[in-house]
C-alpha positions as a printed NumPy array, in Angstrom:
array([[ -3.239, -55.114,  17.234],
       [ -6.36 , -53.351,  18.362],
       [ -9.719, -53.978,  16.748],
       [ -9.862, -50.49 ,  15.187],
       [ -6.381, -50.917,  13.715],
       [ -7.374, -54.294,  12.319],
       [-10.455, -52.808,  10.662],
       [ -8.362, -50.029,   9.101],
       [ -5.883, -52.608,   7.886],
       [ -8.672, -54.68 ,   6.334],
       [-10.017, -51.598,   4.54 ],
       [ -6.532, -50.745,   3.298],
       [ -6.014, -54.296,   2.044],
       [ -9.363, -54.288,   0.247],
       [ -8.631, -50.914,  -1.365],
       [ -5.173, -52.044,  -2.487],
       [ -6.645, -55.252,  -3.868],
       [ -9.366, -53.383,  -5.799],
       [ -6.899, -50.925,  -7.318],
       [ -4.386, -53.636,  -8.22 ],
       [ -1.681, -52.358,  -5.87 ],
       [  0.557, -54.881,  -4.189],
       [ -0.502, -55.988,  -0.712],
       [  3.147, -56.689,   0.013],
       [  6.159, -54.397,   0.095],
       [  6.488, -50.906,   1.431],
       [  3.07 , -49.44 ,   2.139],
       [  1.379, -52.816,   1.628],
       [ -1.343, -53.939,   4.005],
       [  0.388, -57.201,   4.964],
       [  3.68 , -55.667,   6.151],
       [  2.249, -54.417,   9.501],
       [  0.664, -57.832,  10.152],
       [  3.956, -59.607,   9.551],
       [  5.823, -57.106,  11.744],
       [  3.338, -57.52 ,  14.596],
       [  3.451, -61.297,  14.371],
       [  7.243, -61.408,  14.451],
       [  7.41 , -59.084,  17.447],
       [  4.765, -61.059,  19.363],
       [  6.501, -64.349,  18.572],
       [  9.827, -62.939,  19.817],
       [  8.133, -61.758,  23.025],
       [  6.648, -65.236,  23.554],
       [ 10.069, -66.811,  23.034],
       [ 11.571, -64.396,  25.57 ],
       [  8.851, -65.282,  28.121],
       [  9.669, -68.966,  27.753],
       [ 13.41 , -68.316,  27.94 ],
       [ 13.093, -66.303,  31.157],
       [ 10.772, -68.879,  32.716],
       [ 13.494, -71.515,  32.24 ],
       [ 16.087, -69.266,  33.881],
       [ 14.101, -68.293,  36.989],
       [ 16.246, -67.776,  40.037],
       [ 19.39 , -67.01 ,  38.045],
       [ 18.952, -63.229,  38.045],
       [ 18.215, -62.955,  34.355],
       [ 15.584, -60.377,  33.416],
       [ 14.425, -58.368,  30.453],
       [ 16.826, -55.652,  29.418],
       [ 15.001, -53.479,  26.91 ],
       [ 14.664, -53.973,  23.202],
       [ 16.874, -53.697,  20.198],
       [ 15.958, -52.743,  16.686],
       [ 16.598, -54.995,  13.706],
       [ 15.855, -54.684,   9.993],
       [ 14.902, -57.907,   8.222],
       [ 14.25 , -58.396,   4.53 ],
       [ 11.27 , -60.332,   3.28 ],
       [  9.389, -60.606,   0.03 ],
       [  7.223, -57.826,   1.514],
       [ 10.219, -55.492,   1.634],
       [ 12.247, -54.451,   4.632],
       [ 10.7  , -54.531,   8.096],
       [ 12.092, -52.884,  11.199],
       [ 11.264, -55.047,  14.199],
       [ 11.861, -54.614,  17.91 ],
       [ 13.708, -57.552,  19.456],
       [ 13.635, -58.232,  23.217],
       [ 16.921, -58.521,  25.086],
       [ 17.888, -60.071,  28.402],
       [ 20.555, -59.066,  30.91 ],
       [ 22.713, -62.151,  30.43 ],
       [ 22.495, -61.986,  26.604],
       [ 21.622, -65.677,  26.644],
       [ 18.344, -65.279,  24.721],
       [ 18.669, -67.025,  21.343],
       [ 15.393, -66.642,  19.406],
       [ 14.217, -69.207,  16.876],
       [ 11.698, -67.271,  14.744],
       [ 14.266, -64.624,  13.744],
       [ 17.688, -65.802,  14.808],
       [ 20.499, -63.537,  15.965],
       [ 22.243, -61.909,  12.993],
       [ 19.547, -63.224,  10.635],
       [ 18.594, -60.497,   8.18 ],
       [ 16.513, -62.376,   5.602],
       [ 13.274, -64.204,   6.415],
       [ 12.707, -67.568,   4.819],
       [ 10.109, -67.126,   2.066],
       [  8.171, -70.246,   3.012],
       [  7.877, -69.087,   6.64 ],
       [  6.508, -65.703,   5.604],
       [  3.942, -67.279,   3.253],
       [  2.736, -69.622,   6.008],
       [  2.364, -66.782,   8.513],
       [  0.343, -64.638,   6.114],
       [ -1.751, -67.612,   4.994],
       [ -2.63 , -68.655,   8.536],
       [ -3.371, -65.057,   9.524],
       [ -5.611, -64.683,   6.474],
       [ -7.58 , -67.745,   7.572],
       [ -8.343, -66.021,  10.875],
       [ -5.824, -67.899,  12.996],
       [ -4.748, -65.919,  16.069],
       [ -1.162, -64.728,  16.364],
       [ -0.725, -66.91 ,  19.453],
       [ -1.897, -70.027,  17.561],
       [  0.354, -69.204,  14.596],
       [  3.287, -68.836,  16.949],
       [  2.542, -72.208,  18.555],
       [  2.247, -73.832,  15.116],
       [  5.587, -72.374,  13.931],
       [  7.248, -73.482,  17.171],
       [  6.026, -77.056,  16.558],
       [  7.476, -76.994,  13.038]])
């Protein structure tokens, strides 16, 4: 997320908070943050997967689209794919359509504390 986008998102969150509107759900300020985190975490998982399969001819093969439900509402995320279809993500598993509530709360909490998306991803991977 670019710095300008982040500033706009912060302003939106502050405005929603002041007016009593929900920060979650459709149109909420936290939904784009959660979407971006999930997509970046999936990309990081794909990088690691492909690094383990070097020399076997496996490469990226575009992206798929997936709708997941969370307490923030429905999110449409882009999921990376590989040529051999051997990529099995951990953060949002294949055929998983509902995010675990505790995972979502931790992501938003860590992001709110100023933790980078890369550090959050590393923390979730350790868990």
